[in-house]
N, C-alpha and C positions, 0 to 999 in steps of 0.2 A: 504494500499500500504504499500511495506517496506521502510525503509531509504534509503538515496541514500550513498553510500560508495565513488562514483567517479561521479565529474559533469565536461563536456567538452563544452564548449562554443564557437561558430566563430573559430573552431580551422583550422591555415592555415599553410602548410610547401610548400615554395616555393624556387626551385631549379634556381638559374640564367643559362643560356645557352648562346651558340655563343658565339660573340665577338674574341677577340685576345689580344696578347700582348700590341699592341697599341691602341686598342679600348675597349670601354669600353659594357658590355653586356646587351640588353635592354628586351630580350625575358626571360621568365621562365617558368620552367615544374610545374604546381600544382599539384604537388603529393596527399597533402591534402587540401582540398578547401572549407573552410567554414561548416566546420564538427561539428555537436553539438548533444549530448547524455547525457543521465545518466545510471550509473549501479547500480543496486539496492545491500543492503547487501544480501549475501549467495545465490545470483543468478550465472547462468551461462549465460554471454553475448556474442552471437557469433559474429564475422563480417567475411562475406563471399564475395567472389567474384574472378574474373579471376586474372592471373598474370599480374602486372602492374596496378592494382585500388587502388593500397594506402594503404592497409593492414597493412603490415608489417611498412612502413613509421608512419603511426598512430599509431601502438603499441611503436615503438622506440620516438614517442614523448610525447607519457603519460611516458614514464619512464625517459625522459630527457636525452635519450642517444642522439636523436637530437634536438637542441632547436630552437623551431617552431618560424616562421617568424610572427605569431598574433596569439592571442585570450587566454583563459583561460581554466586552468585545475585544478579544485580544489580535493583533497583528504580529506575525511572526516574519522579521525581517531577513535577511541574509546575512548572518554576520553579528547578529546582536542578539541579545534579550527581547523576549516578546514585551511589546508596548500594548499598554490597556487602555484604549481610546477614549472610552467612558469617562476616565478621570485624568485625561491628558491635558495639562497648560497649552497656553498660546503657542509657547516656544516648542514644546515636543511637537504640537499637531501640526504645525511648520514645517517640522522635519518629516513627519507622516505622509503629508500630503503630497510631499516630492514623490513617495514610493506609491500612493492608493491616490489614485486619478480618476474623473468621471467624465462620463460623456452623457451630454444631456437630449432628450427627448426631442425637442423642437430647436432646431439647426440656427432658425433666424434670430428667435429671442434670446439665446445663449451667446451670440456674438455683439460686444459693442459695435454699432454703425458707425461711430465717431472714429474708430481706430482702425488704422490700415494692417492688410495680414502681416506684417512684419510685427508689429506691436502685440497684435492679438496673439499670435503664437511665441515670441519671442517675450512676452513682458515677464513670465514666470523664471525664463532664463538670464534676464537680466537681474532681477532677485536673488535667485538662488546660485549663481556663478556668476556674477558680477559681468556677463559677455555683455559686448557693444560696438558700436562701428559693423566694420568688415567682418569680424569674427560670429558677431551675433547675425548678420545676414547669412555667411556662408551655412551656419547652422540653422536657420529657417529655412534656407533653401534646400538644404538635403531635407529636412523632415516633408516638405511639399513634395518633392520628387517621391519619396517615400509612399506618399498614400495617394500619390497617383496626379499629382498638380505640376506646373510649371515653377521654376522660379521667377519667371516674370510677373507672377502676381504676388510678388511682395507689396507694391504700392498699391496694389487696390483696396477698395474697402467692402464688405460683406455683402451690401446691395448690388455687387457687380458681378455675384456667384450664382449658379442656380440652386436648388435645395439639397442635392447632391454632393453638389462641390462644396458646399456650406457645412455639410456633415463631414468631410475629410477634413475641411479647417479645424472641427472640434476635435475629429481624433489627433491630427498633426498637435494640437495644443494640449492632450490629454498624455501623449506619448513624450513631449520636448524633455520633461525631467528622467525619461527614464525608467519607469514605474515598474513595480513587480504585478501589482494589481489595478485592474481596471473594472468600475462598474459602468455599465453601459443602460441606462434608464430608457427604455421604449426607442433606443437609438436609430431604428430603421421605421417605425410605425407612420411617420408623417412622409415618408418616401413613397414615389411609385414603385408598383411591384419590381418592373424589372431594374430599375435603382437599388430596390431593397437586395436583391441576388449581387449587384457588383459590389455594396458595401460590405455585406456579409464575406464574400470571398477575400474582399482585401482587410477585411479584419482576421478573418483565419490566415491570410498569408502572414500579418504582421504580428501575432500570437508566437506564431514558429520565428520568426525573425528576431522579436526582441525578449523573447521566453517570457511571453506574458500569462497571468492566469486573470480569468473573467467570470464576474459575475454578470447575467444576461438577465435582464427584467423586460418581460415581456407579457401580452395578452394572446399574441399569435402563436398557436400551437404548432404551426407548420413551421414556422422561423426557428421555435425553441427545438423542435425534432431537428433540423438541420445541423444546427451548432453547436448544443450540449450534449454535454456527457450525462451529467448527473442532471435531474429537475426537482425543484421544491414548487407543491401546490399550495396555494394560499387563498384561505377565505376567511374573511372578515377579521383579520389580523393574527391566524393562525396558520401553522402549516399542518395541513390536514393529509398529506402524502408526502413522503422524500422517496426517490428509487431512481435507479439508473433508468437512462432513456429506453432501451429497448424493454425492461420490465414495466414502466409506467404505459408506452403505447400498446404494447402485445397483452398484458393483463394488469390493467386498473384494478386497484382495491379499494379506494374510496369512492361512494355513489357520487360526491363531487365532482371526482377526477374522470368518472364513467358519463357524468352531464357535460363537462367540456368537452370531452372527445365525442359524443354525440352531436353535438352542437358545429362541429366542422364540415362544410358543406362538402357533399361526395359530386366530383365531374362524371356525373351520370344523369340524364334528365329522366331515365325511367326508374331510378332509382327511391324510394320516398323512406320516411324515417317517421319513426310514429314521435308525435309531437306530444310532450308532457304538457302537465299544468305548470303555468309559468309564475311565479311569486317575487315578490319584490326582494330585494338585497336586503333591505332594513328590517323585514321578517324577523332575523335572526341577530338584528344588531342590538333590538331590546328586548333578546332573552336574557333574564338574569341566570337561570340554573340551565344545567344541559347542554347537551350539542348544540353548537349555533346554527346548524344547517339543518336541524329537524324540522323547523317549520317547510323546508323543500324538499325533503327526502323522502321518497316512496316506501322506505323500508323503516321509517321511524316509528318507534314503540314508546312506551310510558318510561320506559328506563332510558330511552334517548333525551327525553323532556325534561326529565329530574335529574339525571347526573353527568357530569363532566368524562367525556369519555377519557380513557388513559390512551397513551401511546403504546401501539403494538407492533412487534417487531415480527413482521413474515418474510419470507421468501424474498430478498431483494428489495424489501420495501419497508419503511416505518410510518404507518398510520394511525390516525387518530378517527379511530370509530370501534363501537362497543361489537359492532356484529363482523369486521373485517376479514375477509376471507370466508365469510359463511352466505354472506347475500349475494 
């Protein structure tokens, strides 16, 4: 087994809701609720789920864009002791962010329209390595060529590029400090299908060239199946199933995973799927006890509605379900 580069243990991110100017809030939204997993060095670890499942919040907690309510996040960088991200001060976070970078969903809003490419990609190099002048231009030009862009683009502004090219700029900026771990948050969801394929192939090539580890956050199961080795399925802040790619797509254990896979369109007009009764995602968000998926699960029993399911270890998968492997 490969060694871990990231360990997440019992992570929680709760947001208070309700209340008013003269009253305190007592309710919380559990955007991330007791999440634990490891990411192995050199792999692509996928996190998938529908909108509102907590995927992006989890990624931002790992980056410490958000301060988690509880839990532990440890980053194992080569040649040094593990760093506890949740308690790191600003100086240590600045060091961590050199080895752990993020590619954002919207390439347009994540790039400052007032800065040229040289400054957009090179500002972290200017601060971390003190590069300037021709040395900075050469380094940024090399990065542009590695992501499939031209050196002549150094003095252009972001609005001169297409969506796919802007995402390549975002990838180049993430790779500028030669990180060990890259978190890609819906990195291809805003792109056309043909551009998605090109970007995914580029990311796989760069992973080999830079010896990268990816955490790939997405809602598109076809994309996740193409690029990820292990996949965590999230529902309302919890990882309900974690398995390797082949096991997850061949034999899903959790009812929610099966529901996600059954929603994938079949490229055959003669094929029809049985449509189940749809319920709102918020139905489980208000549940105080029991399984969060009970209100939408066709196999739910009184036990599911009364008791929180334990994590069960099955062949090739960890599943959060009372009846995992039985239904």
